[in-house]
C-alpha positions in Angstrom: -19.4 -27.9 1.4 -21.7 -25.1 2.4 -20.6 -21.6 1.5 -21.6 -20.5 4.9 -19.0 -22.7 6.5 -16.4 -21.6 4.0 -17.2 -18.0 4.9 -16.4 -18.7 8.6 -13.1 -20.3 7.7 -12.2 -17.5 5.3 -13.0 -14.8 7.8 -10.9 -16.6 10.4 -8.0 -16.5 8.0 -8.5 -12.7 7.8 -9.2 -11.6 11.3 -7.2 -14.3 13.2 -9.6 -15.2 16.0 -12.9 -17.0 16.6 -14.1 -13.9 18.6 -13.2 -11.6 15.7 -15.2 -13.8 13.3 -18.2 -13.9 15.6 -18.2 -10.2 16.0 -17.8 -9.6 12.3 -20.6 -12.1 11.3 -22.9 -11.3 14.2 -22.9 -14.8 15.7 -21.2 -16.6 18.7 -17.7 -18.1 19.0 -19.4 -21.4 19.7 -21.2 -21.3 16.4 -18.0 -20.4 14.5 -16.2 -23.2 16.2 -18.9 -25.7 15.4 -19.2 -24.7 11.7 -15.5 -24.9 11.1 -15.4 -28.3 12.9 -18.1 -29.5 10.6 -16.2 -28.3 7.6 -13.2 -30.2 8.8 -15.2 -33.4 9.0 -16.6 -32.8 5.5 -13.2 -32.3 4.0 -11.4 -34.9 6.1 -8.6 -32.5 6.8 -7.3 -30.9 10.0 -8.0 -27.2 9.5 -7.0 -25.7 12.9 -4.3 -26.1 15.4 -3.7 -24.6 18.9 -1.9 -21.3 19.1 -1.5 -20.2 22.7 -5.0 -19.5 24.0 -6.4 -19.4 20.5 -6.1 -21.3 17.2 -4.6 -20.8 13.8 -5.1 -22.3 10.5 -3.0 -25.4 9.5 -1.4 -25.4 6.0 -4.5 -27.3 4.8 -6.7 -24.7 6.4 -4.9 -21.9 4.7 -5.2 -23.6 1.3 -8.9 -24.2 1.8 -9.3 -20.6 3.0 -7.7 -19.4 -0.3 -10.1 -21.6 -2.2 -12.9 -20.2 -0.1 -12.2 -16.7 -1.1 -12.3 -17.6 -4.8 -15.5 -19.6 -4.3 -17.2 -16.9 -2.3 -16.2 -14.3 -4.8 -17.6 -16.4 -7.6 -20.9 -16.8 -5.7 -21.1 -13.0 -5.1 -20.3 -12.4 -8.8 -23.1 -14.8 -9.9 -25.5 -13.0 -7.6 -24.6 -9.7 -9.0 -24.9 -11.0 -12.5 -28.4 -12.2 -11.7 -29.2 -9.1 -9.7 -27.0 -6.2 -10.7 -28.6 -4.1 -8.0 -27.4 -6.3 -5.2 -25.2 -4.5 -2.7 -21.5 -5.5 -2.4 -20.5 -6.5 1.1 -17.5 -7.7 3.0 -14.4 -6.3 4.8 -11.6 -5.2 2.6 -8.0 -5.1 4.0 -5.9 -2.4 2.5 -2.2 -1.7 3.2 -0.5 1.3 1.7 1.8 4.3 2.1 0.4 7.3 4.0 0.1 9.7 1.1 -2.0 7.3 -1.0 -4.2 6.5 2.0 -4.9 10.1 2.7 -5.1 11.3 -0.9 -6.7 8.4 -2.6 -8.3 6.0 -0.2 -9.9 8.3 2.4 -12.4 9.8 -0.1 -13.4 6.3 -1.1 -13.9 5.3 2.6 -16.2 8.3 3.0 -18.1 7.4 -0.2 -18.6 3.8 1.0 -19.8 4.9 4.4 -22.6 6.9 2.7 -23.5 4.7 -0.3 -22.2 1.2 0.5 -22.3 0.7 4.2 -22.0 -3.1 3.9 -18.5 -2.7 2.6 -16.0 -2.2 5.4 -12.3 -1.2 5.1 -9.4 -2.0 7.5 -6.4 0.2 6.9 -2.7 -0.6 7.5 0.0 1.9 6.8 3.0 0.2 5.2 5.7 1.0 2.7 5.6 -0.8 -0.7 7.8 -3.7 0.1 5.9 -4.4 3.3 2.5 -4.1 1.5 3.5 -6.4 -1.4 4.8 -9.0 1.0 1.5 -9.0 2.9 -0.4 -9.2 -0.5 1.7 -12.2 -1.5 0.8 -13.9 1.9 -2.9 -13.0 1.4 -2.8 -11.0 4.6 -4.4 -8.1 2.7 -6.7 -7.7 -0.3 -5.3 -4.4 -1.8 -1.9 -2.8 -1.7 -1.3 0.9 -2.4 2.3 1.1 -3.5 4.7 3.5 -5.3 7.9 3.5 -7.1 10.0 6.1 -8.9 10.6 6.3 -12.7 14.3 6.1 -11.9 13.9 3.2 -9.5 11.0 1.0 -10.9 9.8 -1.9 -8.8 9.3 -5.4 -10.1 6.2 -7.4 -9.5 5.4 -10.8 -10.8 2.6 -12.0 -13.0 0.6 -13.0 -9.9 -0.1 -9.3 -9.2 -2.6 -7.1 -11.1 -1.7 -3.4 -11.2 -3.9 -0.3 -11.6 -1.9 2.9 -12.1 -3.3 5.7 -9.9 -1.4 8.9 -10.3 2.1 10.3 -10.5 3.8 13.5 -9.1 7.1 15.2 -9.7 9.7 15.1 -6.9 12.6 17.4 -6.3 15.5 18.0 -3.9 14.6 19.7 -0.6 17.3 22.0 0.6 17.6 25.0 3.0 16.3 28.1 1.2 19.5 30.0 1.8 21.5 27.3 0.0 19.0 27.4 -2.9 19.9 31.0 -3.9 22.6 29.5 -6.1 19.9 28.5 -8.5 18.3 31.8 -9.2 15.7 31.9 -12.1 18.1 33.9 -14.2 20.5 30.9 -14.1 18.2 28.9 -16.3 17.1 25.3 -15.6 20.0 23.1 -14.4 19.8 19.3 -14.9 19.4 17.0 -12.0 23.1 16.1 -11.8 24.1 19.8 -11.6 21.6 20.3 -8.7 23.0 17.3 -6.9 26.6 18.3 -7.5 26.0 21.6 -5.7 25.2 19.7 -2.5 27.9 16.9 -2.8 29.5 18.0 0.5 26.2 18.0 2.4 24.8 15.0 4.3 21.8 13.3 2.7 18.5 11.9 4.0 17.2 8.6 2.8 14.1 6.5 3.6 14.2 4.2 6.6 11.7 1.7 5.1 12.1 1.8 1.4 15.4 1.5 -0.6 13.9 3.1 -3.7 14.8 6.6 -2.3 18.4 5.6 -1.8 18.5 4.1 -5.3 17.4 7.4 -6.8 19.9 9.4 -4.7 22.8 7.2 -5.7 21.7 7.1 -9.4 21.6 10.9 -9.8 24.7 11.4 -7.6 26.6 8.9 -9.8 25.7 11.1 -12.8 27.3 14.0 -11.0 30.4 11.9 -10.1 30.1 11.5 -6.4 28.8 9.2 -3.7 26.2 10.8 -1.4 26.8 10.7 2.4 23.6 9.1 3.6 23.7 10.0 7.2 20.0 10.1 8.1 16.9 7.9 7.4 13.2 8.7 7.8 9.9 7.6 6.2 8.2 10.8 7.5 8.3 13.7 5.1 7.7 16.0 8.1 10.8 14.7 9.8 12.8 15.0 6.5 11.8 18.7 6.5 12.8 19.1 10.2 16.2 17.7 9.4 16.7 20.0 6.5 15.7 23.0 8.6 18.1 21.9 11.3 20.9 22.0 8.7 21.5 18.2 9.0 21.1 17.3 5.3 19.2 17.5 2.1 16.6 15.0 0.8 13.9 14.2 -1.7 10.5 15.8 -1.4 7.4 16.0 -3.6 7.2 19.2 -5.5 3.5 19.7 -4.7 4.1 19.5 -1.0 2.8 22.6 0.9 5.7 25.1 1.2 7.4 25.4 4.6 9.4 28.5 5.4 13.1 27.9 5.2 12.9 25.0 2.7 13.1 25.2 -1.1 12.3 22.2 -3.3 14.6 22.3 -6.4 13.0 20.7 -9.4 14.9 17.8 -11.0 15.1 17.6 -14.8 17.1 15.6 -17.4 16.4 13.2 -15.9 13.0 14.1 -14.3 12.0 12.4 -11.1 8.5 11.2 -10.6 6.8 9.1 -7.9 4.2 6.7 -9.4 1.4 5.3 -7.3 -0.4 2.0 -7.9 -3.3 -0.1 -6.6 -2.2 -3.8 -6.6 -4.2 -7.0 -6.1 -3.6 -10.7 -6.4 -4.4 -11.9 -9.9 -8.0 -13.2 -10.2 -9.2 -11.5 -7.0 -10.5 -8.2 -8.4 -13.8 -9.9 -9.4 -14.8 -10.0 -5.7 -17.6 -7.4 -5.7 -16.3 -5.4 -2.7 -12.8 -5.2 -4.1 -14.1 -4.4 -7.6 -16.2 -1.6 -6.2 -13.2 0.0 -4.4 -11.0 -0.4 -7.5 -13.6 1.3 -9.6 -13.7 4.2 -7.1 -9.9 4.4 -7.2 -9.6 4.3 -11.0 -8.5 7.7 -12.3 -11.2 9.6 -14.1 
């Protein structure tokens, strides 16, 4: 099997259309179709099936595309080993939560545009559960996820993890209600802070259960069940709800201050959000992915 034909099949598994592959590789849809048809004859397997006006990979096609990624990565790695100055290339699919994309990935994208223009990045904004599902299905190459120290996520051995950074989170409340916790009162523990707002409504995350797990865990320490009335995955909207007097909710302590909102620190136990870069095991040797992971690695 020619690696060029495997490249066509692999890119089809990524972009989903003959036209997309042709545009990506600078060729024609006819050439893409012919090369994949030849690959099917060589393997004796049916690789494509009709899907509306287009095509999609058969189960055999998906399996071969997965092998193709490994083979192409090995070829790239061999080239780099023989010529360390060779330029990484390819299109990297990244799914992650908005903060990590803005804080961690965007500087890398700017760096690649200047110094490694043959490496492209396609970005999808997703919460951790969604991103990990896409990673498992090989719909993306890199997942930027998070968990909390009080609600750790669980990933299998098929996933490789690079810790990126962590940041403390607190409870966002109306500033007028925060006056109860004057500096002279000392540093209350997390359960005491939560208990002061037991009669308030609470704001959870609409796309990630980890926030709700944290809220329920600390509330249970304070002896009550929080009334989770609202859900939002937007921190801006969480703040809007707090300002409107509709509830209290978790916010990062390093978030720019907004008038009318106070973020009360949580201690004993502390609450920290932990960010990660995650890949499928064995895939990080692909030069384009290895380059991005190196750029993401904390200094």
